N, C-alpha and C positions, 0 to 999 in steps of 0.2 A: 492719530486719527481722531477727528472731532465728531462727537455724537450729540444729537439733539433728542432729549427725552421729554415727551409730552404726555402728562397724565394728571388728571384732576385730583387724584388721591395723594396727599402729602406723604403718607407712610411709604407707598409704593415708589414715589419719586426718590425719597431718601434712600430706601433700601437698594434700589437699582443703581442710582448714581454712585453710592459709596462702593459697591462691588465693582462697578465698571472703572471707576477712578483708581481703585486698587490694582487693576490690571494695566494701568498706564494710559487709559483713554482720557481725552479731554471732554468732559460732559457738561452740557448746558441744559437746564430744565425749563419747562413751560407748564403752566397750569391748565391750559386748554389749547385747542387747535388754532384759535385766532392769534394767541400770543406766540405760538410756535411759528406760525406763518410770518409774523413780523420779524422773528429772529432769522428766518430763512432769507428775508429780503436784504438783510444787512451783514450776515456772517456766512462764511463757507462751511458747510457740513458735508461729511461723507455718508453718514448713517442717520436715519430718522427712526426712532423707536416711539411709536404712538399708540396710545390706548384707543380702542374703538369707540367706547361710550364716553364722551366728554361734552360739557356744556359749550355754548356759543358756536363752536365749530367742531364737529366730531371727527374721528379718525378717518372715516371713509371720505368725507368732504375735503379734509386736509390732503389726503392722498391724491384725490382728483386734481386739486389745485397744483400740487407739486408736479405731477406728471404732465399737466397741460402747460406749465410754464416753460416756454422755449428759452428764456434768458437764464435759467438755472442750470448748473452742471448736473451730471448724473448723481442722484442720491438714492442709496439703497434704503428701502422702506421695510421695516419690521413691524407688523401690526400685532398689538397685544389685544387679546379678546377673551372674554369669559364664555363666548358662544362656542359650542362644539358641534353644531349641526353642519352637515355637509354643504347645504345651500348657502349659508352665511360665509363659510370659508371660500367657496367658489366665487361668491360675490366680491369678497375682498381682493382675491387674486386678479379677478377680471378688471376691477377698478384700477389696479396698478401696483398693488403691494407685491414686494418681491418674496416675502416670507411672512408667516404668522406664528404666534406663540401663545400658548395658554397662560393667563395671568397667574395661575397657580403652579406654574412649572418650577422645577428645581433651579436654583441660581446657576449651577454649573451648566445646565442646558442653555440658559440665556447667554453665558459667556461663550459657549461653543458656537451658538448661532451667530454671535457678533464676530467671532474669529473667522467663521465661514464667509460672512459678509465682507470682511476685510480682504480675504483672498479674491473674492469676486471683483471687488472694487479695484484691487491692484491689477488684476488681469484686464479689466475694462480700461484702465488708464494706459496700460502697456499697448493694448490694441488700438486705442485712440492715437497714441504717439506714433505707432507704426503706420496707421492710416494717414496721419498728417505727413509723415515722411514720404509715403507713397504719393500723396497728393502733390507734394513739392517736386518730387521726381517727375511726375506726370506733367506738371506745369512746365518744367524745364524741357521735357521731351516734346511737348506741344509747341513750345517756342522754337526749339531746334528744327522740328518738322516744318514749321511755317517758313523758316528761313530756307530749308532745303526745297520746299515746294515752290517758293518764290524763285529760287535759282533755277530749278528745273523748268519752270514756265519761261524764264528768260532764255534758257538754253533751247527749249522747243521753238521759241520765236526765232532765235538765231538759226536753227536748223532749217526751218521753213524759208527763212530769208536766203539761204544758200541754194534753194531749188530754183530752177528756171521759171520763166513766166508760164502761166497757164494759157492754153489755147493760143499758142504762138504759131506764126507761119513764117518759115524760112525758105526762100526760093520756091514757093508754092507748096511746100510740105508742111502740113499741120501737125502740131504736137500737143498732146495733153497728158496729164498724169494724175495718179491717185497716190496719196501718201497718208498712212494711218499707223503711227507707232503703237505698239502694245502698251507702252508706258508713255511718259511725257516725251521722251526722246527715243530714237531707235537707231539700229545699225544699218537700215536700208538708206540708200540715196540714189539719185538719178540726175541726169543732165543731158543737154543737147546743145550744140553750138556749131557754127560754121568755121572751118579752118582754112578754106580758100574759096574761090568763086564758085566751085561746083561740088565741094565735098562737105558733108555734115557729119560730125561725130555725135553718136548717141550711145548712152550706156545706162545700165542699172547695176548697182552694187549691193551686196548683202554681206555685211561684216559678221564674223562669227560671234555668237552671244547676243545678249539683249541689254537694254538699259544704257547707263551713262558711259561705261567703258567702251562698248561697241559704237556708241554715238560719237564719242571723241575720235575714234579711229576713222569713222565715216566722214567727220568734219575735215580731218586732215587730208583724206583722199580727195574729197571734193575740192579742197584748196589746191592740191597739187595738179589735179586734172582740169581745173578751171581755165578757160581761155583768158580770163581777167585775173591776174595775180593779185590785184587789190581787193578782190572779192574773197575775203577770208574771215576768220573769227576775229573779234575785237582783241587787240593786244593784251588788255588787262585780263581777258578770259584765258588766253594762252599762258600768260605769266603766272596766273593763279594756280595752274595745274601742271606746269612744265616738270616740276620736280617729283610729282607724285603719280602721274598717269603713265603707265607703261606704253600706251599707244603713242604718246608724244615723245617718248624717249627713244623710239625706234630709230636706228641709224638712218633709215631712208628719209626721216623728217629733218634730221640734222644736216644732211648734205645739201639741202635746198636745190635739188636737181632742176636743171633748166627745162622749163615746160616746152619750149620750142623743139628741143631735141627729141621729145617723145613723139611729136606729130610731124616731124620734118620728113617730107616726101614719103608718106606712109604707103608702103607696098600693099599691106593688107592689115586687117584688124588683128590677125594672129600675131603679126610682128609687134604690134603695140602691146598686146597682152603679154607677150614674151618679155618685152622690156619692163613692164610693170612687175612681172614675176621675179625678174632679177633684182629689182629695187626693193621689193617687199618680202624678203625672206623672214619668216617668223621665228626662226631659231629652233632650238632642240625641242621645246614644248609644243611647237606647231599649233599654238592657240591663237595666234595673231594673223589669221588668214582671212580671205574674203572670196566670195564668188562674184562672177560678173558675166553679164551678157553685153558684149561690146560690138558696136556696129559702125560701119562707114557707109553712108548713103551718097551715091554719086548722082546728082540731079541731071547730069547730061546724058549719061548712059541709062539712067533709071534702073540702077542695080543697087543691091545691098550686099555688103561684105560683112558677114557676121561671125564672131568667134565666141565660144562659150568656155568658161572656166568654172566648172562645178555648179553652174547656174541652170535652173530649169529652162527647157527649150521654149523660146518664144512661140506664140501662136500666130501664124500667117493666114489671113483670110483674103483670098483673091476676090476680085469683084464678081466673077462668075464661077466660083469654085467652092469646094468644101474646105473647112479649116484644117490646117496641118501644123504639126510641131516641127520647127526647122532648127538646124544646127547640129554640130557634132560635139559630143561631150569631151571635156578636158578637165584636168585637175584644178582645184581652186588655186588662186594666186597666193603664193607664200608657202606652199607645201614643199616643193622640190625645186631647186634652182635650175635644173636642166629639163624641166617639163616641156613637152612638145605640144603645140597648139595648132589647130587647123581652122581654116576659114571656110565658110559656106557662102557661095555666091548665088543669088537668085534675082530675078527681075522684080521690080516694084513699080507697077503702073498705076495710072489714075484710077481711084476707087478701091485700090487694094488697102488693106490695113495690116499693121503688125503690132502685136501686144507683147511687151516684155513684162514679166511678172515675177514677183518673189515667191519663194516656196511657202510663205505664210498663207497664201491663198489656197493652193491645192491641198495643203496639210491642215487646213482649218477643220477641226473635228467637232462633230455634234455630240449631243448627250449620250448617244448610243455607241460612241467610239468610231464612227464612220467618217472618213475624210471626204472633203468636198471633191477632190480629185481633178486631174487634168481633163478627163473626158467631159465631166460636168461643166468645167470652165469653158472648154471649146464649144460645147453645145450652146451655152449661154451667150457667148460672144457672137456666135453665128446667128443665133435667133434675133439678136438686136443689131445686126450689121447695118440696118437702114436707119438706126438712131443716130442723131448727131453725136460726134465724138465727145462733146461736153457731158452728155447724159450717161455715157457708158459707165463711168466710175460710180455715179450715184446708184445706178441700177445694180451694179455688182455688189456694192456695200449693202444695199437692201437685201439682196439674195443671201449674202454671207451672214448677216444678222439674223435672218429668218432661219438659216441653217443651224446657227449656234444656239438659238433659243435665248435663254437668259445668261448664257456663259459669256465670259470676257475673251477678247482676242488674245491668245497666248503668244502670238508671234506678230512681228511687224507685217503690215499689209502695204504693198506698193505695186504700182503698175505704170508703165510708160507706153503710151499709144501714139502711133503715127500713121498718116495717110497722105497721099498726094491729093491736095484739095483742088488744084486748078492747073491749067496748062503752062503756068509760068515755070514750072520745074524743068 
C-alpha cells in the first residue's frame, strides 16, 4: 500500500515515514499541499496523510482538491491536526477527510488508524470490483433482452399477419375484430373464411397459458385451420423452434392433417370441433389444450351453427331485441378424446350482431378485485348497437382501460364481431 505523507515539519515527516516504512508501507513525503498535489497527479496512492496547517496549500484545501478530482481513484484521507475543537473537526470531515488524528498522538495509534484505512480501502476495492462485474452482467442482460424484444416484436408482427382483414365483407356479412395480447404475443387467435358458395367459417381460439408458448400453439392452430395453407409462419421461424417448443412437437403438427378433410361436407360445427378434439389431445398433463367458439354461417338460410368448447358464450344482439348469451358449453379441445359437443342453431338476420369474446374481457379485474363481467359486457355492446362495427372495439378498449385504472391487462383481449350488412347475404 502506497502512502503520501504531507507535512511542513521535517521532524514529523521523518518520524512518521520511518515508522510507516517499518510496517511495510511504501511512503512518499511532501513538504506542503502543493507538492503533495503534484505527486497525486503522477503517482497512484491509496492513503493521504496530510497536516492541516501547511504553507502554499493547506490540508483542507488539498482535501477539497482530491475529493473534487473525478480523474483520481478513491484515496483515503487522514487529516493531522493540532486543533481539538469540535467545530474544526466537523469542518474537516465535511470537507471530505475520512478520518483525523491529533499530531501529538502515540505512534501506535497512527499505525492502527492506517491499518483501519487499509481495510476500508480493500473493502472499497472489492465492492468496486463486484459493481463492475454486475455492470458487465447487466450489459449482457440488456443486450440479450434487446434481442429477445426484437424477436418478440417480429413474432407479434407475424401473429397480426395471420389474422384476417379488418372490416371485411363476405357474401354481405361484415366482420371485424379486436386483438390485444397481454404481452407482445398471445394465445388468442381468430379467423373467418368462406368454404363454399354459401357457408362461412368463423372461430375464436384461446390457448391455455400466456406469452410465447401459447402464441406458438395458436400460430400452429391458425396454420392448420387456415383455408390458405401457404399462409403460415416463415420456415426459418419454425425451424428455429422445432426442437425446443412443446407445442410444435405435438403429434398433430407432425401429421400434417389434410385441411380439406376437416371442412369436407360439414354437417355441423360440433362435428368439426369433435375432429379437432381428436387431433389435438394434449396428453397426460392436459396443459396443451385450447377453448374455442366455432361457427358456421349459412348465408342462404341465414342461420348460424355454433359450437362451444370451454369458451365463453358469444353475445347475440338481435336488431329488435335484447342481448343474449348463446351456445351450449362443452369441454375444451384436447382434454378428453371422446368429448361430446353440441351445436346451437339460430337465425341471423340483417341488422343482427354476434360477438365472440375471450375470457380476458369478462375477467378483466379492477383495483378493487371486481371483474368486468359478462353482464356489463352485454350492456355495453347493447348500448352501442347503433355504432358502426369499426368503432365497437375502440369503445370497448376505452371502457376496459377505464375499468382497470393504471393496471396492465393480465390476459389477452380479443373479440370477433359479425353482422349482416346488406341484402347480398
